[in-house]
KOLMI-220424 format. One record per residue (C-alpha): x, y, z. Coordinates in Angstrom, 1 decimal, padded with zeros to 4 digits. Layout:
residues N
<<X; Y; Z>>
...
END
This chain:
residues 286
<<009.0; -115.8; 025.8>>
<<011.9; -113.8; 024.4>>
<<012.6; -110.9; 026.8>>
<<014.8; -107.9; 026.9>>
<<018.2; -109.7; 026.5>>
<<017.1; -112.1; 023.6>>
<<015.2; -109.2; 021.9>>
<<018.3; -107.0; 022.1>>
<<020.4; -109.8; 020.6>>
<<017.8; -110.3; 017.8>>
<<017.7; -106.6; 017.0>>
<<021.6; -106.4; 016.9>>
<<021.6; -109.4; 014.7>>
<<019.2; -107.9; 012.3>>
<<021.0; -104.5; 012.4>>
<<024.2; -106.3; 011.3>>
<<022.7; -108.5; 008.7>>
<<019.8; -106.4; 007.2>>
<<021.1; -102.8; 007.5>>
<<021.3; -101.3; 004.0>>
<<019.3; -104.0; 002.3>>
<<015.8; -103.4; 000.9>>
<<012.7; -105.5; 001.5>>
<<012.2; -107.4; -001.8>>
<<008.9; -109.0; -000.6>>
<<006.9; -109.6; 002.5>>
<<004.2; -112.3; 002.7>>
<<001.7; -112.9; 005.5>>
<<000.8; -116.5; 006.3>>
<<-001.1; -115.8; 009.5>>
<<-003.5; -112.8; 008.8>>
<<-004.3; -112.5; 012.5>>
<<-000.6; -111.5; 013.1>>
<<-000.8; -108.3; 011.1>>
<<-002.3; -105.7; 013.3>>
<<-002.3; -102.7; 010.9>>
<<-003.6; -102.0; 007.5>>
<<-002.5; -098.5; 006.7>>
<<000.1; -098.3; 005.5>>
<<-000.1; -101.7; 003.8>>
<<002.6; -104.3; 004.3>>
<<003.5; -103.9; 000.6>>
<<004.5; -100.3; 001.2>>
<<007.7; -101.5; 002.7>>
<<008.8; -103.3; -000.5>>
<<011.7; -101.6; -002.1>>
<<012.5; -099.6; 001.1>>
<<016.0; -100.0; 002.6>>
<<016.4; -100.9; 006.2>>
<<018.4; -098.1; 008.0>>
<<018.6; -099.8; 011.4>>
<<017.1; -102.3; 013.7>>
<<016.5; -101.5; 017.3>>
<<014.6; -102.7; 020.4>>
<<011.7; -101.0; 022.3>>
<<011.0; -103.2; 025.3>>
<<010.2; -106.6; 023.7>>
<<009.5; -105.1; 020.3>>
<<011.8; -105.2; 017.4>>
<<011.8; -102.2; 015.1>>
<<013.2; -102.4; 011.4>>
<<013.4; -098.7; 010.5>>
<<013.3; -097.7; 006.9>>
<<013.2; -094.0; 007.5>>
<<009.5; -093.1; 007.1>>
<<008.1; -096.5; 007.7>>
<<008.8; -099.1; 010.4>>
<<008.2; -102.9; 010.5>>
<<007.7; -103.6; 014.1>>
<<007.0; -107.0; 015.6>>
<<006.4; -108.6; 019.0>>
<<007.1; -112.3; 019.4>>
<<004.8; -112.9; 022.3>>
<<005.1; -116.1; 024.3>>
<<005.7; -118.6; 021.5>>
<<007.1; -116.6; 018.6>>
<<010.5; -116.7; 017.1>>
<<012.6; -115.4; 014.3>>
<<014.3; -117.8; 011.9>>
<<017.0; -116.3; 009.7>>
<<018.0; -117.5; 006.2>>
<<021.0; -116.6; 004.1>>
<<018.8; -117.7; 001.3>>
<<015.1; -117.5; 001.8>>
<<013.2; -120.7; 000.7>>
<<011.5; -120.4; -002.7>>
<<008.4; -122.2; -001.5>>
<<005.3; -120.1; -001.7>>
<<003.8; -118.7; 001.5>>
<<000.3; -120.1; 002.0>>
<<-002.1; -119.4; 004.8>>
<<-002.7; -122.5; 007.0>>
<<-001.9; -124.3; 010.2>>
<<001.8; -124.0; 009.8>>
<<003.8; -122.1; 012.5>>
<<004.8; -119.5; 009.8>>
<<003.3; -116.0; 010.3>>
<<005.3; -113.8; 008.1>>
<<008.2; -114.2; 005.6>>
<<010.5; -111.2; 004.7>>
<<012.9; -111.5; 001.8>>
<<015.6; -108.9; 001.3>>
<<017.2; -107.8; -002.0>>
<<020.2; -110.1; -001.7>>
<<018.0; -113.2; -001.2>>
<<018.5; -113.4; 002.6>>
<<015.6; -112.7; 005.0>>
<<013.7; -114.2; 007.9>>
<<010.4; -116.0; 008.9>>
<<008.5; -115.0; 011.9>>
<<006.9; -118.2; 013.4>>
<<004.7; -119.1; 016.3>>
<<004.2; -122.4; 017.9>>
<<001.0; -123.6; 019.6>>
<<-002.7; -122.7; 019.1>>
<<-002.7; -119.5; 021.1>>
<<-001.6; -116.9; 018.6>>
<<-000.3; -113.7; 020.0>>
<<002.5; -112.7; 017.7>>
<<002.0; -109.2; 016.4>>
<<003.3; -107.4; 013.3>>
<<002.8; -103.6; 012.6>>
<<003.6; -101.3; 009.8>>
<<003.7; -097.8; 011.2>>
<<005.1; -094.4; 010.4>>
<<006.2; -093.9; 014.0>>
<<007.0; -096.8; 016.5>>
<<004.9; -094.8; 019.1>>
<<001.8; -095.7; 017.0>>
<<002.1; -099.2; 018.3>>
<<000.0; -099.3; 021.4>>
<<002.4; -101.6; 023.3>>
<<005.3; -099.3; 022.7>>
<<003.4; -096.2; 023.6>>
<<002.7; -097.7; 027.0>>
<<006.3; -098.8; 027.8>>
<<007.9; -097.7; 031.0>>
<<011.6; -096.8; 031.2>>
<<014.3; -099.2; 030.0>>
<<015.8; -100.7; 033.1>>
<<019.1; -101.2; 031.3>>
<<019.5; -097.6; 030.0>>
<<022.7; -095.9; 031.2>>
<<020.7; -092.9; 032.6>>
<<018.3; -095.0; 034.6>>
<<019.4; -094.5; 038.2>>
<<018.7; -095.9; 041.6>>
<<016.8; -092.7; 042.4>>
<<014.6; -093.4; 039.3>>
<<014.0; -096.9; 040.3>>
<<013.0; -095.9; 043.9>>
<<010.6; -093.3; 042.5>>
<<008.9; -095.9; 040.3>>
<<008.4; -098.3; 043.2>>
<<007.3; -095.6; 045.7>>
<<003.7; -096.0; 046.6>>
<<003.0; -099.2; 044.7>>
<<001.2; -101.5; 047.0>>
<<001.5; -104.4; 044.6>>
<<003.8; -107.5; 044.8>>
<<007.2; -106.9; 043.4>>
<<007.0; -109.9; 041.0>>
<<004.1; -108.2; 039.1>>
<<005.7; -104.8; 039.2>>
<<008.8; -106.1; 037.5>>
<<006.8; -107.8; 034.8>>
<<004.6; -104.8; 034.1>>
<<005.7; -103.4; 030.8>>
<<004.2; -100.0; 031.6>>
<<006.5; -099.9; 034.7>>
<<009.7; -101.5; 033.3>>
<<010.2; -102.1; 029.6>>
<<011.4; -105.6; 028.6>>
<<011.4; -107.7; 031.8>>
<<009.1; -110.8; 031.7>>
<<008.4; -113.8; 033.7>>
<<011.8; -115.5; 033.4>>
<<014.1; -112.5; 034.2>>
<<011.8; -111.3; 037.1>>
<<012.4; -114.7; 038.7>>
<<016.1; -114.3; 038.2>>
<<016.3; -110.8; 039.5>>
<<014.3; -111.7; 042.7>>
<<016.5; -114.7; 043.3>>
<<019.7; -112.6; 042.9>>
<<018.2; -110.0; 045.3>>
<<017.1; -112.8; 047.8>>
<<013.6; -111.3; 047.8>>
<<010.1; -112.9; 048.0>>
<<008.1; -112.5; 044.8>>
<<005.2; -111.5; 047.2>>
<<007.0; -108.6; 048.8>>
<<005.1; -105.3; 048.4>>
<<007.0; -102.8; 046.4>>
<<005.9; -099.8; 048.6>>
<<007.0; -101.6; 051.8>>
<<010.6; -102.2; 050.7>>
<<013.2; -100.6; 052.9>>
<<015.7; -098.2; 051.1>>
<<018.5; -100.8; 051.4>>
<<016.2; -103.5; 049.8>>
<<015.4; -101.1; 047.0>>
<<019.1; -100.7; 046.4>>
<<019.7; -104.5; 046.5>>
<<016.9; -105.1; 044.0>>
<<018.2; -102.4; 041.7>>
<<021.7; -103.8; 041.6>>
<<020.3; -107.3; 041.1>>
<<018.2; -106.1; 038.2>>
<<021.0; -104.3; 036.5>>
<<023.5; -107.1; 037.0>>
<<021.1; -109.9; 036.0>>
<<020.1; -108.1; 032.8>>
<<023.7; -107.0; 032.0>>
<<024.9; -110.6; 032.3>>
<<022.0; -111.9; 030.2>>
<<022.6; -109.3; 027.5>>
<<026.3; -110.2; 027.4>>
<<025.4; -114.0; 027.2>>
<<023.1; -113.4; 024.3>>
<<025.2; -110.8; 022.4>>
<<026.6; -111.9; 019.1>>
<<024.6; -115.2; 018.9>>
<<022.4; -116.0; 016.0>>
<<018.7; -116.5; 016.6>>
<<019.0; -120.3; 016.4>>
<<021.3; -120.3; 019.5>>
<<019.4; -117.8; 021.7>>
<<016.9; -120.1; 023.4>>
<<019.5; -122.5; 024.6>>
<<021.9; -119.8; 025.6>>
<<019.1; -118.3; 027.8>>
<<018.2; -121.6; 029.4>>
<<021.8; -122.2; 030.4>>
<<022.0; -118.9; 032.3>>
<<018.8; -119.3; 034.3>>
<<019.3; -120.2; 038.0>>
<<015.7; -120.7; 039.1>>
<<013.2; -120.0; 036.3>>
<<012.2; -123.3; 034.6>>
<<014.1; -125.3; 037.2>>
<<011.3; -126.5; 039.5>>
<<012.5; -129.5; 041.6>>
<<016.1; -128.9; 041.0>>
<<018.7; -127.9; 043.6>>
<<019.5; -124.2; 044.0>>
<<023.2; -123.7; 043.2>>
<<023.4; -120.9; 045.8>>
<<021.9; -122.5; 049.0>>
<<021.2; -126.1; 048.1>>
<<017.4; -125.9; 048.7>>
<<014.8; -127.2; 046.3>>
<<013.5; -124.8; 043.8>>
<<009.7; -124.5; 043.9>>
<<007.0; -123.0; 041.7>>
<<003.7; -121.2; 041.9>>
<<001.0; -121.7; 039.3>>
<<-001.3; -118.7; 038.5>>
<<-003.7; -118.2; 035.7>>
<<-002.0; -119.7; 032.7>>
<<001.6; -119.1; 033.8>>
<<004.0; -120.2; 036.5>>
<<007.0; -118.7; 038.3>>
<<009.9; -120.3; 040.2>>
<<011.8; -119.2; 043.3>>
<<014.1; -120.7; 046.0>>
<<012.6; -120.8; 049.5>>
<<016.2; -121.0; 051.0>>
<<017.3; -117.8; 049.3>>
<<014.1; -115.8; 049.1>>
<<011.5; -116.7; 051.7>>
<<013.4; -117.8; 054.8>>
<<012.9; -121.4; 054.0>>
<<009.1; -121.1; 053.8>>
<<007.3; -122.5; 050.6>>
<<004.8; -120.0; 049.2>>
<<001.2; -121.1; 048.7>>
<<000.1; -122.0; 045.2>>
<<-002.8; -120.0; 044.1>>
<<-004.3; -123.1; 042.4>>
<<-004.4; -125.0; 045.7>>
<<-005.0; -122.3; 048.3>>
<<-005.1; -118.6; 049.0>>
<<-002.1; -116.4; 048.3>>
<<000.4; -116.3; 051.2>>
<<002.0; -113.0; 051.6>>
END
């Protein structure tokens, strides 16, 4: 799933390539992806893109009084074309969800792999009309987001820190991958309770969060969409690396499976060498 750093890079790419250009046409291939009907998608045609920006994991193409907002979900992606293919867009089983053509012939496809379709597209007058944006917590990379703000968010939350970091209503933009990376950098168990963290642990976690996200944003910056996935994989130290050797301590990276997802961690760095129980196999170990 693209998270804050990749979505920031996508928004910056679109801001550079699409700003000042008008939508010539927008065609939906997956009807389920379009979550709004008023205004219609066709209302964007002829309107010029004033800027592209990010809200959490959402990309917002702003035309002034209307916005095209999309969320790529777990398996979605954006494919950019300097010249959009002339082939007609037809509903079907293809990964294509939406095709946008701009007035100079360039444009992009929104695609989604797999059978579980969660990619979402909205046409709204205000981004806050999108429920997921309205619920967003603070941006953890914002210059004015301080340690005191971070501590206030964690205070009293008797839930595991892994889930707190991933909760979009708490922190906007952090997902499964970067929460793994942040906790590894902070040398903290994913099962630690937010409310029980000592002040020095809160500060360590805050610094790890800011530095991990800043490094990931820098690594993604300036890259075209086609390169972002590989760039992300190269920067990850624990996420997606089950069974590999931790480059920090030399222990073996482990994983926990829960529901339809997994997370990775290093016992040597994060849990005093003790493997965490997998919910699929046994009760949760705190």
